N, CA, C and O atoms as a CHARMM CRD file, in Angstrom:
* protein
*
  288
    1    1 UNK  N     14.26600  72.78100  50.82500 PROA 1      0.00000
    2    1 UNK  CA    13.20900  71.80100  50.62300 PROA 1      0.00000
    3    1 UNK  C     13.22500  70.78700  51.77500 PROA 1      0.00000
    4    1 UNK  O     14.28200  70.26800  52.13600 PROA 1      0.00000
    5    2 UNK  N     12.10100  70.52100  52.32100 PROA 2      0.00000
    6    2 UNK  CA    11.98200  69.59400  53.43800 PROA 2      0.00000
    7    2 UNK  C     12.01500  68.15300  52.94500 PROA 2      0.00000
    8    2 UNK  O     11.37400  67.81800  51.94900 PROA 2      0.00000
    9    3 UNK  N     12.77100  67.29100  53.65100 PROA 3      0.00000
   10    3 UNK  CA    12.85600  65.89100  53.27800 PROA 3      0.00000
   11    3 UNK  C     11.55100  65.18800  53.61900 PROA 3      0.00000
   12    3 UNK  O     10.95300  65.43600  54.66600 PROA 3      0.00000
   13    4 UNK  N     11.12100  64.32000  52.73400 PROA 4      0.00000
   14    4 UNK  CA     9.88700  63.58300  52.94600 PROA 4      0.00000
   15    4 UNK  C     10.05800  62.54900  54.05500 PROA 4      0.00000
   16    4 UNK  O     11.09300  61.88900  54.15200 PROA 4      0.00000
   17    5 UNK  N      9.05300  62.42200  54.86600 PROA 5      0.00000
   18    5 UNK  CA     9.07900  61.40800  55.91900 PROA 5      0.00000
   19    5 UNK  C      8.59200  60.06200  55.40800 PROA 5      0.00000
   20    5 UNK  O      8.70700  59.06500  56.12100 PROA 5      0.00000
   21    6 UNK  N      8.05100  60.00300  54.19900 PROA 6      0.00000
   22    6 UNK  CA     7.55200  58.73500  53.68100 PROA 6      0.00000
   23    6 UNK  C      8.56700  58.04100  52.79200 PROA 6      0.00000
   24    6 UNK  O      8.42900  56.85200  52.50600 PROA 6      0.00000
   25    7 UNK  N      9.56800  58.75500  52.35700 PROA 7      0.00000
   26    7 UNK  CA    10.61300  58.15800  51.53000 PROA 7      0.00000
   27    7 UNK  C     11.76800  57.72800  52.42600 PROA 7      0.00000
   28    7 UNK  O     12.01400  58.33000  53.47200 PROA 7      0.00000
   29    8 UNK  N     12.47900  56.67200  52.00300 PROA 8      0.00000
   30    8 UNK  CA    13.64300  56.25900  52.79800 PROA 8      0.00000
   31    8 UNK  C     14.69400  57.37300  52.83500 PROA 8      0.00000
   32    8 UNK  O     14.87700  58.10700  51.86400 PROA 8      0.00000
   33    9 UNK  N     15.35800  57.47700  53.94300 PROA 9      0.00000
   34    9 UNK  CA    16.44200  58.43900  54.08300 PROA 9      0.00000
   35    9 UNK  C     17.62900  57.99800  53.22400 PROA 9      0.00000
   36    9 UNK  O     17.76900  56.81800  52.90200 PROA 9      0.00000
   37   10 UNK  N     18.46400  58.94000  52.86600 PROA 10     0.00000
   38   10 UNK  CA    19.70500  58.69400  52.13100 PROA 10     0.00000
   39   10 UNK  C     19.47000  57.95800  50.81400 PROA 10     0.00000
   40   10 UNK  O     20.24700  57.08900  50.42100 PROA 10     0.00000
   41   11 UNK  N     18.38200  58.32600  50.14700 PROA 11     0.00000
   42   11 UNK  CA    18.11200  57.77500  48.82200 PROA 11     0.00000
   43   11 UNK  C     17.87400  56.27700  48.80900 PROA 11     0.00000
   44   11 UNK  O     17.93500  55.64800  47.75200 PROA 11     0.00000
   45   12 UNK  N     17.60500  55.70000  49.96400 PROA 12     0.00000
   46   12 UNK  CA    17.36400  54.26200  50.05000 PROA 12     0.00000
   47   12 UNK  C     18.63000  53.44500  50.27100 PROA 12     0.00000
   48   12 UNK  O     18.56800  52.22000  50.37000 PROA 12     0.00000
   49   13 UNK  N     19.77600  54.11400  50.34900 PROA 13     0.00000
   50   13 UNK  CA    21.01800  53.39300  50.66000 PROA 13     0.00000
   51   13 UNK  C     21.04500  53.04500  52.13900 PROA 13     0.00000
   52   13 UNK  O     20.30600  53.62400  52.93500 PROA 13     0.00000
   53   14 UNK  N     21.89400  52.10400  52.50000 PROA 14     0.00000
   54   14 UNK  CA    22.02900  51.67300  53.89300 PROA 14     0.00000
   55   14 UNK  C     22.43600  52.84000  54.78300 PROA 14     0.00000
   56   14 UNK  O     23.45600  53.48400  54.54000 PROA 14     0.00000
   57   15 UNK  N     21.64900  53.10900  55.80000 PROA 15     0.00000
   58   15 UNK  CA    21.91500  54.22000  56.71200 PROA 15     0.00000
   59   15 UNK  C     23.23100  54.02200  57.46000 PROA 15     0.00000
   60   15 UNK  O     23.97600  54.98100  57.66500 PROA 15     0.00000
   61   16 UNK  N     23.52200  52.79100  57.86800 PROA 16     0.00000
   62   16 UNK  CA    24.79500  52.55300  58.54400 PROA 16     0.00000
   63   16 UNK  C     25.95300  52.80700  57.58500 PROA 16     0.00000
   64   16 UNK  O     26.94700  53.42800  57.96200 PROA 16     0.00000
   65   17 UNK  N     25.83200  52.33500  56.35800 PROA 17     0.00000
   66   17 UNK  CA    26.87800  52.56900  55.36600 PROA 17     0.00000
   67   17 UNK  C     27.14000  54.05200  55.17300 PROA 17     0.00000
   68   17 UNK  O     28.29200  54.48300  55.14900 PROA 17     0.00000
   69   18 UNK  N     26.08600  54.82800  55.03800 PROA 18     0.00000
   70   18 UNK  CA    26.25000  56.27800  54.84900 PROA 18     0.00000
   71   18 UNK  C     26.92000  56.88300  56.07900 PROA 18     0.00000
   72   18 UNK  O     27.71400  57.81500  55.94900 PROA 18     0.00000
   73   19 UNK  N     26.61500  56.37300  57.26500 PROA 19     0.00000
   74   19 UNK  CA    27.22600  56.91700  58.48300 PROA 19     0.00000
   75   19 UNK  C     28.73200  56.66700  58.54200 PROA 19     0.00000
   76   19 UNK  O     29.45600  57.37900  59.23800 PROA 19     0.00000
   77   20 UNK  N     29.20500  55.64900  57.80600 PROA 20     0.00000
   78   20 UNK  CA    30.64800  55.37200  57.75900 PROA 20     0.00000
   79   20 UNK  C     31.22300  55.72200  56.38400 PROA 20     0.00000
   80   20 UNK  O     32.29200  55.24900  56.00000 PROA 20     0.00000
   81   21 UNK  N     30.47900  56.56900  55.65200 PROA 21     0.00000
   82   21 UNK  CA    30.95100  57.15100  54.39300 PROA 21     0.00000
   83   21 UNK  C     31.03800  56.14800  53.24100 PROA 21     0.00000
   84   21 UNK  O     31.95500  56.21200  52.42200 PROA 21     0.00000
   85   22 UNK  N     30.06800  55.21600  53.18500 PROA 22     0.00000
   86   22 UNK  CA    30.02500  54.20200  52.12900 PROA 22     0.00000
   87   22 UNK  C     28.58900  54.10100  51.61100 PROA 22     0.00000
   88   22 UNK  O     27.63400  54.12300  52.38600 PROA 22     0.00000
   89   23 UNK  N     28.45400  53.99000  50.28500 PROA 23     0.00000
   90   23 UNK  CA    27.13500  53.72600  49.71100 PROA 23     0.00000
   91   23 UNK  C     26.97000  52.21800  49.58300 PROA 23     0.00000
   92   23 UNK  O     27.71800  51.56800  48.85400 PROA 23     0.00000
   93   24 UNK  N     25.99500  51.66600  50.28600 PROA 24     0.00000
   94   24 UNK  CA    25.71900  50.23000  50.23700 PROA 24     0.00000
   95   24 UNK  C     24.24000  50.04000  49.92600 PROA 24     0.00000
   96   24 UNK  O     23.38900  50.78100  50.41900 PROA 24     0.00000
   97   25 UNK  N     23.94800  49.04200  49.10400 PROA 25     0.00000
   98   25 UNK  CA    22.55300  48.72500  48.80600 PROA 25     0.00000
   99   25 UNK  C     21.83000  48.30800  50.08200 PROA 25     0.00000
  100   25 UNK  O     22.44900  48.05600  51.11600 PROA 25     0.00000
  101   26 UNK  N     20.50200  48.24400  49.98000 PROA 26     0.00000
  102   26 UNK  CA    19.72000  47.87100  51.15500 PROA 26     0.00000
  103   26 UNK  C     19.05600  46.52100  50.97000 PROA 26     0.00000
  104   26 UNK  O     18.90300  46.02400  49.85500 PROA 26     0.00000
  105   27 UNK  N     18.67000  45.94900  52.08400 PROA 27     0.00000
  106   27 UNK  CA    17.82300  44.75900  52.12300 PROA 27     0.00000
  107   27 UNK  C     16.44700  45.29200  52.51700 PROA 27     0.00000
  108   27 UNK  O     16.27800  45.76500  53.64100 PROA 27     0.00000
  109   28 UNK  N     15.46300  45.23000  51.62600 PROA 28     0.00000
  110   28 UNK  CA    14.16000  45.82600  51.94700 PROA 28     0.00000
  111   28 UNK  C     13.47800  45.21600  53.16800 PROA 28     0.00000
  112   28 UNK  O     12.48500  45.75600  53.65500 PROA 28     0.00000
  113   29 UNK  N     13.99000  44.12000  53.65700 PROA 29     0.00000
  114   29 UNK  CA    13.43100  43.49200  54.85800 PROA 29     0.00000
  115   29 UNK  C     14.09800  44.02100  56.14200 PROA 29     0.00000
  116   29 UNK  O     13.65200  43.71100  57.24700 PROA 29     0.00000
  117   30 UNK  N     15.16400  44.81700  55.98900 PROA 30     0.00000
  118   30 UNK  CA    15.90000  45.31000  57.15500 PROA 30     0.00000
  119   30 UNK  C     15.76600  46.82100  57.21600 PROA 30     0.00000
  120   30 UNK  O     16.42700  47.54500  56.47200 PROA 30     0.00000
  121   31 UNK  N     14.90500  47.28900  58.10800 PROA 31     0.00000
  122   31 UNK  CA    14.59200  48.71500  58.18100 PROA 31     0.00000
  123   31 UNK  C     14.17700  49.08400  59.59100 PROA 31     0.00000
  124   31 UNK  O     13.91000  48.22200  60.42800 PROA 31     0.00000
  125   32 UNK  N     14.13000  50.38100  59.83400 PROA 32     0.00000
  126   32 UNK  CA    13.65100  50.89600  61.12100 PROA 32     0.00000
  127   32 UNK  C     13.05800  52.27700  60.87400 PROA 32     0.00000
  128   32 UNK  O     13.50000  53.00700  59.98700 PROA 32     0.00000
  129   33 UNK  N     12.06300  52.62100  61.66100 PROA 33     0.00000
  130   33 UNK  CA    11.49400  53.96200  61.63500 PROA 33     0.00000
  131   33 UNK  C     11.92500  54.64000  62.92300 PROA 33     0.00000
  132   33 UNK  O     11.63800  54.16800  64.02300 PROA 33     0.00000
  133   34 UNK  N     12.62300  55.76300  62.75900 PROA 34     0.00000
  134   34 UNK  CA    13.09500  56.53100  63.90800 PROA 34     0.00000
  135   34 UNK  C     12.68100  57.97600  63.71800 PROA 34     0.00000
  136   34 UNK  O     12.95200  58.57800  62.67800 PROA 34     0.00000
  137   35 UNK  N     12.04000  58.51800  64.70000 PROA 35     0.00000
  138   35 UNK  CA    11.56100  59.89800  64.63500 PROA 35     0.00000
  139   35 UNK  C     10.71400  60.13000  63.39000 PROA 35     0.00000
  140   35 UNK  O     10.78600  61.18700  62.76300 PROA 35     0.00000
  141   36 UNK  N      9.92100  59.13800  63.04600 PROA 36     0.00000
  142   36 UNK  CA     9.01700  59.24400  61.90500 PROA 36     0.00000
  143   36 UNK  C      9.67600  59.12900  60.54400 PROA 36     0.00000
  144   36 UNK  O      9.03100  59.37700  59.52500 PROA 36     0.00000
  145   37 UNK  N     10.95500  58.75500  60.50700 PROA 37     0.00000
  146   37 UNK  CA    11.67600  58.63200  59.23900 PROA 37     0.00000
  147   37 UNK  C     12.08600  57.18300  59.02700 PROA 37     0.00000
  148   37 UNK  O     12.43100  56.47000  59.97000 PROA 37     0.00000
  149   38 UNK  N     12.04100  56.76300  57.76100 PROA 38     0.00000
  150   38 UNK  CA    12.37400  55.38700  57.38800 PROA 38     0.00000
  151   38 UNK  C     13.85300  55.28100  57.03500 PROA 38     0.00000
  152   38 UNK  O     14.35300  56.00900  56.17800 PROA 38     0.00000
  153   39 UNK  N     14.54400  54.36200  57.70700 PROA 39     0.00000
  154   39 UNK  CA    15.95400  54.08900  57.44500 PROA 39     0.00000
  155   39 UNK  C     16.07600  52.63600  57.00000 PROA 39     0.00000
  156   39 UNK  O     15.53400  51.73600  57.64200 PROA 39     0.00000
  157   40 UNK  N     16.77900  52.41600  55.91300 PROA 40     0.00000
  158   40 UNK  CA    17.00300  51.07100  55.38800 PROA 40     0.00000
  159   40 UNK  C     18.43900  50.65900  55.69200 PROA 40     0.00000
  160   40 UNK  O     19.31800  51.50000  55.88300 PROA 40     0.00000
  161   41 UNK  N     18.65700  49.34200  55.73400 PROA 41     0.00000
  162   41 UNK  CA    19.96800  48.80600  56.08200 PROA 41     0.00000
  163   41 UNK  C     20.35200  47.67800  55.13000 PROA 41     0.00000
  164   41 UNK  O     19.49100  47.00000  54.56900 PROA 41     0.00000
  165   42 UNK  N     21.65900  47.49000  54.95800 PROA 42     0.00000
  166   42 UNK  CA    22.20800  46.48700  54.05400 PROA 42     0.00000
  167   42 UNK  C     21.88900  45.07500  54.52200 PROA 42     0.00000
  168   42 UNK  O     21.57800  44.19600  53.71800 PROA 42     0.00000
  169   43 UNK  N     21.96900  44.87300  55.82100 PROA 43     0.00000
  170   43 UNK  CA    21.66500  43.57600  56.42500 PROA 43     0.00000
  171   43 UNK  C     21.39300  43.79100  57.91200 PROA 43     0.00000
  172   43 UNK  O     21.67800  44.86900  58.43500 PROA 43     0.00000
  173   44 UNK  N     20.85200  42.79800  58.59800 PROA 44     0.00000
  174   44 UNK  CA    20.52300  42.98800  60.01500 PROA 44     0.00000
  175   44 UNK  C     21.70000  43.45600  60.87300 PROA 44     0.00000
  176   44 UNK  O     21.50200  44.24900  61.79300 PROA 44     0.00000
  177   45 UNK  N     22.91100  42.98900  60.59700 PROA 45     0.00000
  178   45 UNK  CA    24.05400  43.40600  61.40700 PROA 45     0.00000
  179   45 UNK  C     24.30400  44.91300  61.26300 PROA 45     0.00000
  180   45 UNK  O     24.78600  45.54700  62.20100 PROA 45     0.00000
  181   46 UNK  N     23.98500  45.48600  60.11300 PROA 46     0.00000
  182   46 UNK  CA    24.14300  46.93700  59.92200 PROA 46     0.00000
  183   46 UNK  C     23.20000  47.70100  60.84900 PROA 46     0.00000
  184   46 UNK  O     23.58600  48.69900  61.45800 PROA 46     0.00000
  185   47 UNK  N     21.98300  47.23000  60.94500 PROA 47     0.00000
  186   47 UNK  CA    21.02200  47.84800  61.85700 PROA 47     0.00000
  187   47 UNK  C     21.49600  47.69700  63.30400 PROA 47     0.00000
  188   47 UNK  O     21.39300  48.63300  64.09700 PROA 47     0.00000
  189   48 UNK  N     22.01300  46.52000  63.64100 PROA 48     0.00000
  190   48 UNK  CA    22.51800  46.28800  65.00200 PROA 48     0.00000
  191   48 UNK  C     23.66800  47.23100  65.35000 PROA 48     0.00000
  192   48 UNK  O     23.78000  47.67100  66.49400 PROA 48     0.00000
  193   49 UNK  N     24.51700  47.54500  64.38400 PROA 49     0.00000
  194   49 UNK  CA    25.63600  48.46100  64.61500 PROA 49     0.00000
  195   49 UNK  C     25.16800  49.91100  64.70200 PROA 49     0.00000
  196   49 UNK  O     25.79000  50.72600  65.38200 PROA 49     0.00000
  197   50 UNK  N     24.07700  50.23300  64.01700 PROA 50     0.00000
  198   50 UNK  CA    23.55500  51.59600  63.98600 PROA 50     0.00000
  199   50 UNK  C     22.82900  51.96100  65.28000 PROA 50     0.00000
  200   50 UNK  O     22.93600  53.09100  65.75600 PROA 50     0.00000
  201   51 UNK  N     22.09700  51.01100  65.84400 PROA 51     0.00000
  202   51 UNK  CA    21.21100  51.27200  66.98500 PROA 51     0.00000
  203   51 UNK  C     21.87200  51.80800  68.25000 PROA 51     0.00000
  204   51 UNK  O     21.30200  52.70700  68.87000 PROA 51     0.00000
  205   52 UNK  N     23.03900  51.31500  68.67600 PROA 52     0.00000
  206   52 UNK  CA    23.58000  51.77500  69.96100 PROA 52     0.00000
  207   52 UNK  C     23.84300  53.27800  70.05300 PROA 52     0.00000
  208   52 UNK  O     23.82100  53.84000  71.14800 PROA 52     0.00000
  209   53 UNK  N     24.08700  53.92600  68.92900 PROA 53     0.00000
  210   53 UNK  CA    24.36600  55.37300  68.93500 PROA 53     0.00000
  211   53 UNK  C     23.55600  56.02700  67.82000 PROA 53     0.00000
  212   53 UNK  O     24.11800  56.65100  66.92000 PROA 53     0.00000
  213   54 UNK  N     22.25200  55.88100  67.88400 PROA 54     0.00000
  214   54 UNK  CA    21.37500  56.33800  66.80700 PROA 54     0.00000
  215   54 UNK  C     21.58700  57.81100  66.47900 PROA 54     0.00000
  216   54 UNK  O     21.83100  58.15100  65.32200 PROA 54     0.00000
  217   55 UNK  N     21.49900  58.67700  67.45400 PROA 55     0.00000
  218   55 UNK  CA    21.61400  60.12300  67.19100 PROA 55     0.00000
  219   55 UNK  C     22.96800  60.45800  66.56500 PROA 55     0.00000
  220   55 UNK  O     23.04100  61.22900  65.60700 PROA 55     0.00000
  221   56 UNK  N     24.02000  59.88500  67.10200 PROA 56     0.00000
  222   56 UNK  CA    25.36600  60.14000  66.56800 PROA 56     0.00000
  223   56 UNK  C     25.49900  59.60200  65.14400 PROA 56     0.00000
  224   56 UNK  O     26.07100  60.26800  64.28000 PROA 56     0.00000
  225   57 UNK  N     24.97500  58.40300  64.89600 PROA 57     0.00000
  226   57 UNK  CA    25.07600  57.82100  63.55800 PROA 57     0.00000
  227   57 UNK  C     24.24500  58.59100  62.53400 PROA 57     0.00000
  228   57 UNK  O     24.66800  58.75300  61.38900 PROA 57     0.00000
  229   58 UNK  N     23.08200  59.06200  62.93400 PROA 58     0.00000
  230   58 UNK  CA    22.26700  59.87200  62.02200 PROA 58     0.00000
  231   58 UNK  C     22.99100  61.17700  61.71400 PROA 58     0.00000
  232   58 UNK  O     22.99600  61.63000  60.56900 PROA 58     0.00000
  233   59 UNK  N     23.59500  61.77600  62.71900 PROA 59     0.00000
  234   59 UNK  CA    24.34100  63.01000  62.50800 PROA 59     0.00000
  235   59 UNK  C     25.49200  62.79100  61.52500 PROA 59     0.00000
  236   59 UNK  O     25.68100  63.58800  60.60500 PROA 59     0.00000
  237   60 UNK  N     26.25000  61.72900  61.71200 PROA 60     0.00000
  238   60 UNK  CA    27.34900  61.40500  60.79300 PROA 60     0.00000
  239   60 UNK  C     26.82200  61.15500  59.38200 PROA 60     0.00000
  240   60 UNK  O     27.38000  61.64800  58.40300 PROA 60     0.00000
  241   61 UNK  N     25.74200  60.38400  59.29300 PROA 61     0.00000
  242   61 UNK  CA    25.17700  60.06500  57.98300 PROA 61     0.00000
  243   61 UNK  C     24.68200  61.32500  57.27800 PROA 61     0.00000
  244   61 UNK  O     24.86100  61.46200  56.06800 PROA 61     0.00000
  245   62 UNK  N     24.06600  62.24000  58.01200 PROA 62     0.00000
  246   62 UNK  CA    23.58800  63.48300  57.40000 PROA 62     0.00000
  247   62 UNK  C     24.73800  64.28200  56.80200 PROA 62     0.00000
  248   62 UNK  O     24.60900  64.83000  55.70700 PROA 62     0.00000
  249   63 UNK  N     25.85600  64.35400  57.50800 PROA 63     0.00000
  250   63 UNK  CA    27.03200  65.06300  56.99700 PROA 63     0.00000
  251   63 UNK  C     27.58500  64.33500  55.77200 PROA 63     0.00000
  252   63 UNK  O     27.85900  64.95800  54.74700 PROA 63     0.00000
  253   64 UNK  N     27.74800  63.02200  55.88200 PROA 64     0.00000
  254   64 UNK  CA    28.30300  62.24500  54.76900 PROA 64     0.00000
  255   64 UNK  C     27.40100  62.26500  53.54200 PROA 64     0.00000
  256   64 UNK  O     27.89200  62.27100  52.41400 PROA 64     0.00000
  257   65 UNK  N     26.09800  62.27400  53.74800 PROA 65     0.00000
  258   65 UNK  CA    25.15100  62.23100  52.63700 PROA 65     0.00000
  259   65 UNK  C     25.31100  63.45100  51.72500 PROA 65     0.00000
  260   65 UNK  O     25.11100  63.35200  50.51400 PROA 65     0.00000
  261   66 UNK  N     25.66400  64.58000  52.29500 PROA 66     0.00000
  262   66 UNK  CA    25.81800  65.77700  51.47000 PROA 66     0.00000
  263   66 UNK  C     26.92800  65.60600  50.43600 PROA 66     0.00000
  264   66 UNK  O     26.91700  66.28100  49.40600 PROA 66     0.00000
  265   67 UNK  N     27.87900  64.72000  50.69200 PROA 67     0.00000
  266   67 UNK  CA    28.96500  64.43500  49.75500 PROA 67     0.00000
  267   67 UNK  C     28.68400  63.17300  48.94000 PROA 67     0.00000
  268   67 UNK  O     28.98300  63.12900  47.74700 PROA 67     0.00000
  269   68 UNK  N     28.12100  62.16400  49.56300 PROA 68     0.00000
  270   68 UNK  CA    27.92200  60.86000  48.92400 PROA 68     0.00000
  271   68 UNK  C     26.76700  60.79100  47.93600 PROA 68     0.00000
  272   68 UNK  O     26.81500  60.01600  46.98000 PROA 68     0.00000
  273   69 UNK  N     25.73900  61.58700  48.15300 PROA 69     0.00000
  274   69 UNK  CA    24.53300  61.41700  47.34800 PROA 69     0.00000
  275   69 UNK  C     24.83900  61.51400  45.86100 PROA 69     0.00000
  276   69 UNK  O     25.53900  62.42600  45.42100 PROA 69     0.00000
  277   70 UNK  N     24.31400  60.57500  45.09400 PROA 70     0.00000
  278   70 UNK  CA    24.53700  60.58900  43.64500 PROA 70     0.00000
  279   70 UNK  C     24.00400  61.89400  43.04000 PROA 70     0.00000
  280   70 UNK  O     22.93000  62.37200  43.40600 PROA 70     0.00000
  281   71 UNK  N     24.75300  62.43700  42.13900 PROA 71     0.00000
  282   71 UNK  CA    24.33800  63.67400  41.46800 PROA 71     0.00000
  283   71 UNK  C     23.39100  63.33300  40.32300 PROA 71     0.00000
  284   71 UNK  O     23.58300  62.34700  39.61300 PROA 71     0.00000
  285   72 UNK  N     22.37300  64.16200  40.15900 PROA 72     0.00000
  286   72 UNK  CA    21.38600  63.92600  39.09400 PROA 72     0.00000
  287   72 UNK  C     21.83300  64.56300  37.80400 PROA 72     0.00000
  288   72 UNK  O     21.13300  64.47200  36.79500 PROA 72     0.00000
C-alpha cells in the first residue's frame, strides 16, 4: 500500500524522534514538507536537528518506524 502524501509521515509523531528511535508528540506549528511529504516535529529544535542530514534522517526514521509504529 502506498503511503499518502497528504497525511503526516510516521503517524504524526515527530520525525526527528522517530529517526532516533523515540515516539514523541508533535507541535502542529512545527512542520516541513519535503519531497511532497509532510513531516511534523516536537519543537523547532527538532526540525533544526533533522534538516542538516535530511535524507539520512528520513532513511533512519523509515527503518525505525517499522518497529515503533503503534499496532492497531
